[in-house]
C-alpha positions as CSV (number, residue, x, y, z in Angstrom):
1,M,-132.6,22.0,-136.3
2,K,-128.9,22.4,-136.1
3,I,-127.2,20.2,-133.5
4,A,-123.7,20.2,-132.1
5,L,-122.4,17.1,-130.4
6,I,-120.0,17.3,-127.4
7,G,-118.5,13.8,-126.9
8,Y,-118.3,11.3,-129.7
9,G,-118.1,7.9,-128.1
10,K,-120.7,5.2,-128.5
11,M,-123.5,7.4,-127.2
12,G,-122.5,10.4,-129.3
13,R,-122.6,8.2,-132.5
14,M,-126.0,6.8,-131.6
15,I,-127.3,10.3,-131.0
16,E,-125.9,11.4,-134.3
17,K,-127.8,8.6,-136.0
18,A,-131.0,9.4,-134.2
19,A,-130.8,13.1,-135.0
20,L,-130.1,12.5,-138.7
21,G,-133.0,10.0,-138.8
22,R,-135.3,12.8,-137.5
23,G,-134.1,15.2,-140.2
24,H,-131.8,17.3,-138.1
25,E,-128.3,18.6,-139.1
26,I,-125.1,17.9,-137.2
27,V,-123.1,21.1,-137.6
28,C,-120.2,20.4,-135.2
29,I,-118.7,17.5,-133.4
30,I,-116.4,18.2,-130.4
31,D,-114.3,15.5,-128.7
32,V,-111.1,15.5,-126.6
33,D,-108.9,16.4,-129.6
34,N,-110.6,19.5,-130.9
35,Q,-111.6,21.6,-127.9
36,N,-110.9,24.8,-129.8
37,D,-114.0,24.2,-131.9
38,F,-116.1,25.5,-129.1
39,K,-115.0,28.9,-130.5
40,S,-115.9,28.0,-134.1
41,E,-118.7,29.6,-136.2
42,A,-120.0,26.1,-136.8
43,F,-120.5,25.5,-133.1
44,R,-122.0,28.9,-132.6
45,S,-124.6,28.2,-135.3
46,A,-126.1,25.3,-133.4
47,D,-129.6,25.6,-131.9
48,V,-128.7,23.1,-129.2
49,A,-125.6,21.1,-128.2
50,I,-126.0,17.6,-126.9
51,E,-123.3,16.7,-124.3
52,F,-122.5,13.2,-123.2
53,T,-119.0,13.1,-121.7
54,T,-117.5,12.4,-118.2
55,P,-118.1,13.7,-114.7
56,T,-114.9,15.7,-114.8
57,A,-115.5,17.3,-118.2
58,A,-119.2,18.2,-118.1
59,Y,-119.2,21.5,-116.2
60,A,-116.4,23.0,-118.3
61,N,-118.3,21.9,-121.4
62,Y,-121.4,23.7,-120.2
63,V,-119.4,26.9,-119.6
64,R,-117.8,26.9,-123.1
65,A,-121.2,26.2,-124.8
66,F,-122.9,29.0,-122.8
67,E,-120.1,31.4,-123.7
68,A,-120.9,30.6,-127.3
69,G,-124.6,31.3,-126.8
70,V,-125.6,27.7,-127.3
71,K,-128.2,25.8,-125.3
72,V,-127.1,22.4,-123.8
73,V,-128.8,19.1,-123.4
74,S,-126.6,16.9,-121.2
75,G,-126.7,13.3,-119.9
76,S,-123.4,13.5,-118.1
77,T,-123.6,12.5,-114.5
78,G,-121.4,12.8,-111.4
79,W,-120.7,16.6,-111.7
80,K,-123.4,17.8,-109.3
81,K,-121.4,17.3,-106.1
82,D,-118.8,19.9,-107.1
83,H,-120.7,22.2,-109.5
84,E,-124.4,22.2,-108.9
85,A,-124.3,25.7,-107.4
86,D,-122.2,26.9,-110.3
87,V,-124.6,25.5,-112.9
88,M,-127.6,27.2,-111.1
89,R,-125.7,30.5,-111.2
90,L,-125.3,30.1,-115.0
91,I,-128.9,29.2,-115.4
92,N,-129.9,32.3,-113.4
93,E,-127.8,34.4,-115.8
94,G,-130.1,33.3,-118.7
95,N,-128.5,30.2,-120.0
96,T,-130.4,27.0,-120.8
97,L,-129.6,23.4,-119.7
98,F,-131.7,20.4,-120.1
99,W,-130.2,17.8,-117.8
100,A,-131.2,14.3,-117.1
101,S,-129.5,11.3,-115.6
102,N,-131.4,9.2,-118.1
103,F,-133.3,10.1,-121.3
104,S,-135.1,6.8,-121.8
105,L,-138.9,7.0,-122.1
106,G,-139.0,3.7,-120.2
107,V,-137.0,5.2,-117.3
108,A,-139.4,8.2,-117.3
109,I,-142.3,5.8,-116.9
110,F,-140.3,3.8,-114.3
111,S,-139.6,7.1,-112.4
112,A,-143.3,7.9,-112.3
113,V,-144.0,4.4,-110.9
114,N,-141.2,4.7,-108.4
115,K,-142.6,8.0,-107.0
116,H,-146.1,6.5,-106.7
117,L,-144.9,3.3,-105.0
118,A,-142.9,5.3,-102.5
119,R,-145.9,7.4,-101.6
120,I,-147.8,4.1,-100.9
121,M,-145.0,2.5,-99.0
122,N,-144.6,5.6,-96.8
123,R,-147.7,4.2,-95.0
124,F,-146.0,0.9,-94.2
125,P,-142.9,1.3,-92.0
126,S,-142.3,-2.4,-91.7
127,Y,-140.8,-2.3,-95.2
128,D,-137.2,-1.1,-95.6
129,V,-136.1,0.1,-99.1
130,T,-132.9,-0.4,-100.9
131,E,-131.7,0.0,-104.5
132,T,-129.3,-1.8,-106.8
133,E,-127.9,-0.5,-110.1
134,T,-125.9,-2.4,-112.7
135,H,-123.9,-0.8,-115.6
136,H,-121.1,-1.5,-118.1
137,V,-117.5,-1.6,-116.9
138,H,-116.7,1.7,-118.6
139,K,-119.0,3.7,-116.3
140,L,-116.9,5.9,-114.0
141,D,-119.4,7.0,-111.4
142,A,-121.0,4.8,-108.8
143,P,-123.8,4.9,-107.9
144,S,-125.2,6.0,-111.3
145,G,-126.9,9.3,-111.8
146,T,-130.2,7.6,-112.5
147,A,-129.9,5.6,-109.3
148,I,-129.3,8.8,-107.4
149,T,-132.3,10.5,-109.0
150,L,-134.5,7.5,-108.2
151,A,-133.3,7.5,-104.6
152,E,-133.9,11.2,-104.2
153,Q,-137.4,10.7,-105.4
154,I,-138.0,8.1,-102.7
155,C,-136.5,10.3,-100.0
156,R,-138.9,13.1,-101.0
157,E,-141.9,10.8,-100.7
158,M,-141.0,8.7,-97.6
159,D,-140.8,10.3,-94.1
160,R,-138.4,7.6,-92.8
161,K,-135.7,8.2,-95.5
162,T,-133.9,11.5,-95.4
163,D,-131.0,10.8,-97.8
164,W,-129.2,8.0,-99.8
165,V,-125.8,6.5,-99.0
166,K,-123.3,4.6,-101.3
167,G,-123.6,0.9,-100.6
168,R,-121.7,-2.2,-101.7
169,V,-119.9,-1.9,-105.1
170,V,-118.8,-4.8,-107.3
171,N,-116.1,-3.2,-109.4
172,A,-115.3,-3.9,-113.0
173,D,-112.2,-5.9,-112.1
174,G,-114.3,-8.2,-109.8
175,T,-113.2,-6.7,-106.5
176,V,-115.8,-5.7,-104.0
177,T,-116.0,-2.6,-102.0
178,E,-118.1,-3.4,-99.0
179,A,-120.7,-0.9,-97.8
180,E,-120.4,1.1,-94.6
181,T,-123.1,0.6,-92.1
182,A,-126.0,2.8,-93.1
183,A,-128.2,4.6,-90.6
184,P,-131.9,3.5,-90.7
185,D,-132.9,6.9,-92.3
186,R,-130.5,6.4,-95.2
187,L,-131.4,4.6,-98.5
188,R,-128.5,2.3,-99.5
189,I,-127.6,2.1,-103.2
190,D,-125.5,-0.9,-104.2
191,A,-123.7,-0.8,-107.6
192,V,-122.4,-3.5,-110.0
193,R,-120.1,-2.9,-112.9
194,R,-120.4,-5.9,-115.4
195,D,-119.6,-6.5,-119.1
196,E,-121.5,-4.1,-121.5
197,V,-124.8,-3.8,-119.5
198,P,-126.6,-0.6,-120.7
199,G,-128.3,-0.2,-117.3
200,I,-130.5,-2.0,-114.8
201,H,-132.1,-0.3,-111.8
202,T,-134.0,-2.2,-109.1
203,I,-135.9,-0.8,-106.2
204,T,-136.7,-3.3,-103.4
205,Y,-139.0,-3.0,-100.4
206,E,-138.5,-5.8,-97.9
207,S,-140.2,-6.8,-94.7
208,E,-140.1,-9.9,-92.5
209,A,-143.1,-11.2,-94.5
210,D,-142.2,-10.5,-98.1
211,S,-140.5,-8.3,-100.6
212,I,-141.7,-6.1,-103.5
213,S,-139.4,-5.1,-106.3
214,I,-139.6,-2.9,-109.5
215,T,-136.9,-3.1,-112.2
216,H,-136.1,-1.2,-115.3
217,D,-133.7,-3.2,-117.6
218,A,-132.4,-1.4,-120.7
219,H,-131.8,-3.7,-123.6
220,N,-129.6,-1.2,-125.4
221,R,-128.7,2.5,-125.5
222,H,-130.9,3.4,-128.5
223,G,-133.7,4.6,-126.2
224,F,-131.3,7.0,-124.5
225,A,-130.1,8.4,-127.8
226,L,-133.6,9.0,-129.1
227,G,-134.6,10.6,-125.8
228,A,-131.7,13.0,-126.0
229,V,-132.7,14.1,-129.5
230,L,-136.3,14.6,-128.3
231,A,-135.0,16.7,-125.4
232,A,-133.0,18.8,-127.9
233,E,-136.1,19.5,-129.9
234,F,-137.9,20.5,-126.7
235,T,-134.9,22.7,-125.5
236,A,-134.8,24.6,-128.8
237,T,-138.1,26.3,-127.9
238,H,-137.7,26.5,-124.1
239,S,-135.3,28.1,-121.6
240,G,-134.0,27.7,-118.1
241,L,-133.2,24.5,-116.3
242,L,-135.2,21.7,-118.0
243,T,-135.7,18.1,-117.0
244,T,-137.5,15.0,-118.2
245,D,-140.4,16.0,-116.0
246,D,-140.9,18.9,-118.5
247,L,-140.5,16.6,-121.5
248,F,-142.5,13.6,-120.3
249,A,-145.7,14.7,-118.5
250,F,-147.2,11.8,-116.6
């Protein structure tokens, strides 16, 4: 399979290594200094482009890739607030996007456990639920896309939670942004930015009697890179808006 890479930071390089290890060809690499290569024949020849950039760049990258007739796999987060409707319009026009806040198999399993536990806890209103995510200091968005996805899953399963709200943030420079008071029907997501942590997500249910927690702790980013390549292989033969629910069937 011919793959183009959009974004060539640490994750882009890991994806390149994972793709080559599975016998694929990298036909084009686009980063901030060669944006005109979206119009190149090399980019147009790609079966799929894998995009890992920033919240502010992702949507424009999707548009350029679709204009070139290339399907996109993206792990960029933080763009939905401004461009979710725009992306859905592009999908309805016949373009293909596989989007996930996290491509790790472990996170897919954790996600399935999260939904099942939320369904159980819906029956026990004495437990309140909160979430904490910890990531490396270079991550721009807080809470993380994965944290938001997990929170949205809980809100769909629990009658007493209608939405999530941004909670306390421990910033990369050590300063703390305190959380605003959250209404009882809001799920609070706290965030920590520390060192080079790949990603830790913890869901906690707490009552006066006890607490129950589940945690996914990524040891490195290799699982994310492999998952992105597996998603590209899946996307090459599928169309529309695709997610890890399509890729990992639990």
